[in-house]
C-alpha positions as CSV (number, residue, x, y, z in Angstrom):
1,M,0.0,0.0,0.0
2,S,1.4,3.4,-1.0
3,L,1.6,5.9,1.9
4,G,2.8,8.8,-0.1
5,Y,3.6,10.2,-3.6
6,F,7.2,9.6,-4.5
7,S,8.6,12.3,-6.7
8,Y,11.4,11.8,-9.3
9,P,12.6,15.3,-10.3
10,L,14.2,15.9,-13.7
11,P,17.8,14.6,-13.4
12,V,20.9,16.2,-14.9
13,N,23.0,14.6,-17.5
14,E,25.8,12.4,-16.3
15,P,29.1,14.3,-16.6
16,V,31.4,13.0,-19.3
17,L,34.8,12.0,-17.9
18,Q,37.7,13.1,-20.2
19,Y,40.3,10.4,-19.6
20,G,43.1,12.9,-20.1
21,P,46.8,12.3,-19.1
22,G,47.3,11.7,-15.4
23,T,43.6,11.5,-14.6
24,A,42.3,8.9,-12.1
25,E,39.6,7.7,-14.6
26,K,42.2,7.0,-17.2
27,K,44.4,5.0,-14.8
28,R,41.4,2.9,-13.6
29,L,40.1,2.2,-17.1
30,K,43.6,1.1,-18.2
31,E,43.7,-1.3,-15.2
32,V,40.3,-2.7,-16.1
33,L,41.2,-3.2,-19.8
34,A,44.2,-5.1,-18.7
35,E,42.1,-7.2,-16.3
36,L,39.5,-8.0,-18.9
37,K,42.2,-9.1,-21.5
38,K,43.9,-11.4,-19.0
39,Q,40.9,-13.5,-18.5
40,E,38.7,-15.5,-20.9
41,A,35.1,-14.8,-19.9
42,D,32.6,-17.7,-19.8
43,I,29.4,-15.9,-20.7
44,P,26.1,-17.7,-20.0
45,M,22.5,-16.7,-21.0
46,Y,20.3,-15.5,-18.1
47,I,16.9,-17.2,-18.0
48,G,14.7,-16.9,-15.0
49,G,17.6,-15.8,-12.9
50,K,19.7,-18.8,-13.8
51,E,22.9,-18.9,-15.7
52,I,22.3,-21.1,-18.7
53,R,25.2,-22.8,-20.5
54,T,25.1,-24.9,-23.6
55,N,27.3,-27.2,-25.6
56,K,27.8,-24.6,-28.2
57,K,30.4,-22.0,-27.1
58,L,31.3,-19.3,-29.6
59,P,34.4,-17.1,-29.2
60,L,34.4,-13.3,-28.9
61,H,37.3,-11.4,-30.4
62,P,38.0,-7.7,-30.4
63,P,37.3,-6.4,-33.9
64,H,40.7,-4.7,-33.9
65,E,42.6,-7.7,-32.6
66,H,41.4,-11.0,-34.1
67,A,44.1,-13.1,-32.5
68,H,42.9,-12.3,-29.0
69,T,40.0,-14.1,-27.4
70,L,38.0,-12.2,-24.9
71,G,35.9,-15.2,-23.9
72,Y,33.2,-17.5,-25.1
73,F,29.4,-17.1,-25.0
74,H,27.0,-20.0,-24.9
75,E,24.7,-19.8,-27.9
76,G,21.1,-20.9,-27.4
77,E,18.6,-22.6,-29.6
78,A,14.8,-22.8,-29.9
79,K,14.3,-24.4,-26.5
80,H,16.0,-21.5,-24.8
81,V,13.7,-19.0,-26.5
82,Q,10.8,-21.1,-25.1
83,Q,12.4,-21.2,-21.7
84,A,12.9,-17.4,-21.7
85,I,9.3,-16.8,-22.6
86,S,8.1,-19.1,-19.9
87,A,10.4,-17.5,-17.3
88,A,9.1,-14.1,-18.3
89,L,5.5,-15.1,-18.0
90,A,6.1,-16.8,-14.7
91,A,7.6,-13.5,-13.3
92,K,4.8,-11.3,-14.8
93,E,2.3,-11.3,-12.0
94,N,4.6,-10.4,-9.2
95,W,6.5,-7.8,-11.2
96,A,3.3,-6.1,-12.4
97,A,2.2,-6.0,-8.8
98,T,5.4,-4.4,-7.6
99,S,4.8,-0.8,-6.7
100,W,6.2,1.9,-9.0
101,E,8.6,3.3,-6.5
102,N,10.1,-0.1,-5.9
103,R,10.5,-0.7,-9.6
104,A,12.1,2.7,-10.0
105,N,14.5,2.0,-7.2
106,I,16.1,-0.9,-9.1
107,F,16.8,1.1,-12.2
108,L,18.1,4.1,-10.3
109,K,20.4,1.8,-8.4
110,A,21.6,0.4,-11.7
111,A,22.4,3.9,-12.9
112,D,24.4,4.6,-9.7
113,L,26.3,1.4,-10.1
114,I,27.3,2.3,-13.7
115,A,28.3,5.8,-12.6
116,T,30.6,4.4,-10.0
117,K,31.7,0.7,-9.5
118,Y,30.9,-0.6,-12.9
119,R,31.8,2.5,-15.0
120,P,35.2,1.2,-16.2
121,Y,33.8,-2.3,-16.8
122,M,30.9,-1.0,-18.9
123,N,33.3,1.2,-20.8
124,G,36.0,-1.6,-21.0
125,T,33.7,-4.3,-22.4
126,T,32.3,-1.8,-24.9
127,M,35.8,-0.8,-26.0
128,L,37.1,-4.3,-26.4
129,G,34.0,-5.9,-27.7
130,Q,32.8,-3.2,-30.1
131,S,36.1,-1.4,-30.8
132,K,35.2,2.0,-29.4
133,N,37.8,4.4,-28.2
134,A,37.6,5.6,-24.6
135,Y,35.6,8.8,-25.3
136,Q,33.1,7.0,-27.5
137,A,32.6,4.3,-24.9
138,E,32.2,6.9,-22.1
139,I,29.5,8.9,-23.8
140,D,27.7,5.6,-24.7
141,A,28.1,2.8,-22.2
142,A,28.4,5.1,-19.2
143,C,26.8,8.5,-19.7
144,E,24.0,7.7,-22.2
145,L,23.0,4.5,-20.4
146,I,22.9,6.2,-17.0
147,D,20.8,9.0,-18.5
148,F,18.4,6.6,-20.1
149,L,17.8,4.9,-16.7
150,R,17.4,8.1,-14.7
151,F,15.4,10.1,-17.2
152,N,13.1,7.2,-18.0
153,V,12.2,7.0,-14.3
154,H,11.5,10.7,-14.3
155,F,9.4,10.7,-17.5
156,L,7.5,7.6,-16.5
157,S,6.6,9.2,-13.2
158,E,5.3,12.1,-15.1
159,I,3.2,9.8,-17.3
160,Y,1.7,8.2,-14.2
161,K,0.7,11.6,-12.9
162,Q,-1.3,12.4,-16.1
163,Q,-5.0,12.0,-15.3
164,P,-8.2,12.8,-17.1
165,I,-10.4,15.8,-16.2
166,S,-13.6,15.2,-14.3
167,S,-17.0,16.8,-14.8
168,P,-19.1,17.9,-11.9
169,G,-20.5,15.0,-9.9
170,M,-17.9,12.5,-11.0
171,H,-14.2,11.6,-10.6
172,N,-12.3,10.0,-13.4
173,R,-9.0,8.3,-12.8
174,L,-6.6,6.4,-15.0
175,E,-4.5,3.5,-14.0
176,Y,-1.6,2.3,-16.1
177,R,-0.8,-1.4,-16.4
178,P,1.7,-3.5,-18.3
179,L,1.0,-5.4,-21.5
180,E,-0.7,-8.8,-21.4
181,G,2.2,-11.0,-22.3
182,F,5.9,-10.6,-22.9
183,V,7.9,-7.9,-24.7
184,L,10.7,-8.9,-27.1
185,A,13.7,-6.5,-27.1
186,I,16.2,-6.8,-30.0
187,T,19.2,-4.6,-29.8
188,P,22.0,-3.6,-32.1
189,F,25.8,-3.7,-31.9
190,N,26.7,-0.1,-32.2
191,F,25.4,1.4,-28.9
192,T,25.6,-0.3,-25.5
193,A,23.2,2.3,-24.2
194,I,20.5,1.2,-26.7
195,G,21.2,-2.4,-25.7
196,G,20.4,-1.4,-22.1
197,N,17.6,0.9,-22.8
198,L,15.3,-1.2,-24.9
199,P,14.8,-4.0,-22.4
200,T,14.8,-1.8,-19.3
201,S,12.4,0.8,-20.5
202,A,9.8,-1.9,-21.1
203,A,10.6,-3.6,-17.8
204,M,10.3,-0.3,-16.0
205,C,6.6,-0.1,-17.0
206,G,5.9,-3.4,-15.3
207,N,6.5,-5.6,-18.4
208,V,8.5,-8.8,-18.6
209,V,11.1,-9.0,-21.4
210,V,13.0,-11.5,-23.6
211,W,16.2,-9.7,-24.6
212,K,18.3,-10.7,-27.6
213,P,21.4,-8.5,-28.2
214,A,23.5,-8.6,-31.4
215,H,26.2,-11.2,-31.1
216,T,28.8,-8.5,-31.6
217,Q,27.5,-6.7,-28.5
218,I,27.2,-9.6,-26.1
219,Y,30.4,-8.8,-24.2
220,A,29.0,-5.5,-22.9
221,A,25.4,-6.8,-22.7
222,Q,26.3,-9.5,-20.2
223,M,28.1,-6.9,-18.1
224,F,25.0,-4.8,-18.0
225,M,22.9,-7.8,-17.0
226,K,25.3,-8.3,-14.0
227,V,24.6,-4.7,-13.0
228,L,20.8,-5.2,-13.2
229,I,21.1,-8.4,-11.0
230,E,23.2,-6.6,-8.4
231,A,20.7,-3.7,-8.5
232,G,18.0,-6.1,-7.4
233,L,16.1,-7.0,-10.6
234,P,13.9,-10.0,-9.8
235,D,14.4,-13.3,-11.6
236,G,12.7,-13.6,-14.9
237,V,11.9,-9.9,-15.5
238,I,14.6,-9.6,-18.1
239,N,15.9,-12.8,-19.8
240,L,19.1,-12.4,-21.8
241,I,19.5,-15.0,-24.6
242,Y,21.9,-15.4,-27.5
243,V,20.1,-17.0,-30.5
244,D,19.9,-16.6,-34.2
245,G,17.3,-14.1,-35.3
246,P,15.2,-16.4,-37.5
247,V,15.0,-18.9,-34.6
248,L,13.9,-16.1,-32.2
249,G,11.3,-14.8,-34.6
250,S,9.8,-18.1,-35.5
251,I,8.9,-18.7,-31.8
252,C,8.2,-15.3,-30.4
253,F,6.0,-14.0,-33.3
254,N,4.0,-17.3,-33.2
255,H,3.4,-17.2,-29.5
256,R,-0.1,-16.3,-28.2
257,D,1.4,-14.2,-25.4
258,F,3.6,-12.0,-27.6
259,A,2.6,-8.5,-26.6
260,G,5.2,-6.1,-28.1
261,I,8.6,-5.6,-29.6
262,H,11.2,-2.9,-28.9
263,F,13.7,-2.9,-31.7
264,T,16.7,-1.0,-33.2
265,G,18.2,-2.3,-36.3
266,S,17.9,-2.4,-40.1
267,T,14.8,-1.3,-42.0
268,G,14.6,-4.6,-43.9
269,V,14.5,-6.6,-40.7
270,F,11.9,-4.4,-39.1
271,N,9.7,-4.4,-42.1
272,H,9.8,-8.2,-42.2
273,M,8.9,-8.4,-38.5
274,W,6.1,-6.0,-38.9
275,E,4.7,-8.0,-41.8
276,T,5.0,-11.2,-39.8
277,I,3.2,-9.7,-36.8
278,G,0.5,-8.4,-39.0
279,K,-0.2,-11.8,-40.5
280,N,-0.3,-13.4,-37.1
281,L,-2.7,-10.9,-35.4
282,P,-5.5,-13.5,-35.1
283,M,-3.4,-15.7,-32.8
284,Y,-2.4,-13.0,-30.3
285,K,-4.3,-12.2,-27.0
286,T,-4.0,-8.5,-27.7
287,Y,-2.7,-6.2,-30.4
288,P,1.1,-6.2,-30.0
289,R,2.8,-2.9,-29.6
290,I,5.5,-2.3,-32.3
291,V,8.2,0.2,-31.5
292,G,11.3,0.4,-33.6
293,E,14.1,2.6,-34.8
294,T,15.6,1.7,-38.2
295,G,18.6,2.5,-40.3
296,G,19.0,5.6,-42.4
297,K,21.8,7.7,-43.6
298,D,22.2,11.4,-43.0
299,F,23.2,14.0,-45.6
300,V,24.8,17.3,-44.8
301,L,23.7,20.4,-46.8
302,A,26.1,23.3,-46.2
303,H,24.9,26.9,-46.9
304,K,27.1,29.1,-49.0
305,S,27.7,31.4,-46.0
306,A,28.9,28.5,-43.8
307,D,32.4,28.6,-42.2
308,P,34.6,26.0,-44.0
309,D,36.3,25.1,-40.7
310,V,32.9,24.4,-39.0
311,V,31.7,22.4,-42.0
312,A,34.8,20.3,-42.2
313,T,34.8,19.6,-38.5
314,A,31.1,18.6,-38.6
315,L,31.8,16.2,-41.5
316,L,34.9,14.7,-40.0
317,R,33.2,13.9,-36.7
318,G,29.8,13.1,-38.3
319,A,31.2,10.7,-40.8
320,F,34.1,9.1,-39.0
321,E,33.4,9.0,-35.2
322,Y,33.1,5.3,-34.3
323,Q,34.1,4.4,-37.8
324,G,30.9,5.8,-39.3
325,Q,28.8,3.2,-37.5
326,K,26.5,5.5,-35.6
327,C,22.8,5.7,-36.4
328,S,23.3,9.4,-37.3
329,A,26.6,9.0,-39.3
330,A,26.9,11.4,-42.2
331,S,27.3,9.6,-45.5
332,R,26.8,12.4,-48.1
333,A,27.7,16.0,-48.2
334,Y,26.4,18.8,-50.5
335,I,29.0,21.6,-50.5
336,P,28.4,24.9,-52.2
337,S,31.0,25.7,-54.9
338,N,32.2,28.9,-53.2
339,I,33.5,27.0,-50.1
340,A,34.1,23.5,-51.7
341,E,37.8,23.8,-52.2
342,A,38.4,25.1,-48.6
343,V,36.2,22.3,-47.1
344,K,37.9,19.7,-49.3
345,K,41.4,20.9,-48.1
346,K,40.4,20.8,-44.5
347,L,38.7,17.4,-44.8
348,I,41.8,15.8,-46.4
349,E,44.0,17.4,-43.7
350,G,41.7,16.1,-41.0
351,I,41.4,12.6,-42.4
352,K,45.2,12.3,-42.7
353,S,45.6,13.5,-39.1
354,F,43.4,10.6,-37.8
355,K,45.4,8.0,-35.8
356,M,44.2,4.5,-36.2
357,G,44.8,1.5,-34.0
358,G,43.7,-0.5,-31.0
359,V,41.5,0.9,-28.3
360,E,44.1,0.6,-25.5
361,D,46.1,3.4,-27.1
362,F,43.9,6.4,-26.1
363,S,45.5,8.5,-28.8
364,N,43.8,6.5,-31.6
365,F,40.7,8.3,-33.0
366,I,39.8,5.5,-35.4
367,N,39.5,1.9,-34.4
368,A,37.9,-1.1,-36.3
369,V,34.6,-1.7,-38.0
370,I,32.5,-4.3,-36.2
371,D,33.1,-7.5,-38.3
372,E,34.2,-9.0,-41.5
373,K,30.8,-8.6,-43.2
374,S,30.9,-4.9,-42.5
375,F,34.5,-4.7,-43.7
376,D,33.7,-6.4,-47.0
377,K,30.7,-4.2,-47.6
378,I,32.6,-1.0,-47.1
379,K,35.5,-2.2,-49.2
380,S,33.0,-2.9,-52.0
381,Y,32.0,0.8,-52.0
382,I,35.6,1.9,-52.1
383,D,36.4,-0.5,-54.9
384,A,33.4,0.8,-56.8
385,A,34.6,4.4,-56.3
386,K,38.0,3.5,-57.7
387,K,36.4,2.1,-60.9
388,D,33.9,4.9,-61.4
389,D,35.3,7.6,-63.7
390,K,32.8,10.1,-62.2
391,A,34.2,9.7,-58.7
392,S,37.6,10.3,-57.2
393,I,39.1,9.3,-53.8
394,W,40.2,12.3,-51.9
395,A,41.9,10.5,-49.0
396,G,42.2,7.1,-47.6
397,G,40.9,4.1,-49.5
398,K,43.3,1.5,-48.0
399,C,42.0,-1.5,-46.2
400,D,43.7,-4.1,-44.0
401,K,41.8,-7.3,-43.4
402,K,44.7,-9.3,-41.9
403,E,45.1,-7.5,-38.6
404,W,43.0,-4.4,-38.4
405,L,39.6,-3.6,-40.0
406,F,40.5,0.1,-40.4
407,Y,39.0,2.7,-42.7
408,S,39.6,6.3,-43.4
409,T,38.2,7.3,-46.8
410,N,36.3,10.2,-48.4
411,S,35.0,9.8,-51.9
412,H,34.2,12.9,-54.0
413,R,31.6,13.1,-56.7
414,N,31.2,16.1,-58.9
415,K,29.0,14.5,-61.6
416,K,26.1,12.0,-61.5
417,S,27.4,8.7,-60.1
418,Q,25.8,5.5,-58.8
419,I,28.2,5.1,-55.9
420,G,26.3,5.1,-52.6
421,D,22.8,5.0,-54.3
422,H,22.5,1.4,-53.3
423,V,23.8,1.6,-49.7
424,R,21.1,3.5,-47.8
425,G,21.0,2.4,-44.2
426,D,24.5,0.8,-44.2
427,F,27.1,1.8,-41.6
428,R,30.2,2.9,-43.4
429,S,33.3,4.9,-42.6
430,C,33.2,7.0,-45.8
431,I,31.4,10.0,-47.0
432,N,30.5,11.1,-50.5
433,G,31.1,14.8,-51.3
434,I,29.0,16.5,-54.0
435,C,29.7,20.0,-55.2
436,I,26.7,22.2,-55.9
437,P,26.5,25.7,-57.4
438,G,26.8,28.2,-54.6
439,Q,24.1,30.5,-55.9
440,R,21.5,27.8,-55.6
441,V,22.0,27.5,-51.8
């Protein structure tokens, strides 16, 4: 029984640590990186609060250091999807009955743990598993994830306060309850924060969740699961499994208790899931909620009055931070002719100044793309640019598949070319530059 209203004021953003020379945070992160590399992690699935191991162990390697093994994760199969759903549904009644303030406490505790004890571990697993430099890991696996947890608690408390107006002689009230079934969370490789937010935002509302992260993000995902367990998350509320997408979909989307999906990934996959859910509507208890963010590539249109320094900096950071693998990465730039040469010069200088290498050297700005499939796809764009007489490579264009999956390239197109027209939604560490008449901007 609630004895008072518990307020959750608007939080402030988690401060970003800088990891500069001589700082305590840099020293501690270096120690944790060394610690993580010394051990081979044995990574189970988490179903109903139990650690589940299988006979199929798959290795995890840093994208930038293929010879090193971070550990092994236990891949699941169809029966584990079924077990995760059953565990979630078994936990549903008690979790839905848990008071809002006690649910909120768990996620606020998790945020505090990431801000303190687990900060270097969340950053370290993200750096090694997803090939992010220290700054990119800090703003993602620490700051953004902490902000998701704290701000979500605040905003959900605001939603709960929203009540309908009442006419004279009556009193209307609205109660919010979780969905009637389980929520499926499918999360991408490129942001640890998204991996944490998709399952917890649903769970925060009283829902139970089956969570499947991208295989290339498992190393950080399992660390976050440990945080949630230490924060007091009850068994079965979030069930972390590592299975192939088609296996997952064939079971979840054909289950009567499927109640919703929270997804970030490719447009093609999301379209297919939506179509499947639509065809299966007659079998569900309720209409499933479909929430998803899908891929798209950003273009940059510079005005003729723009400062070339500012344009170049925006393009360099927008196109090449985290190897061009962010959801908002710039892939095409339209530059007015009156500033095109100045922007081009500064872009080339900037690209040539990028230092590439492993994540343990904090002076490296560029690290590796996530996997061999991504490498091959990006290389195909570069090869196409080299063969296209309407395109020219301004800088970069060299690829190393043996040891490092590194890219630094900028392709320029001043005439109609097909390069890039077929790669909408792909992550790629390259940008197409197109010169346009200055008087038209």
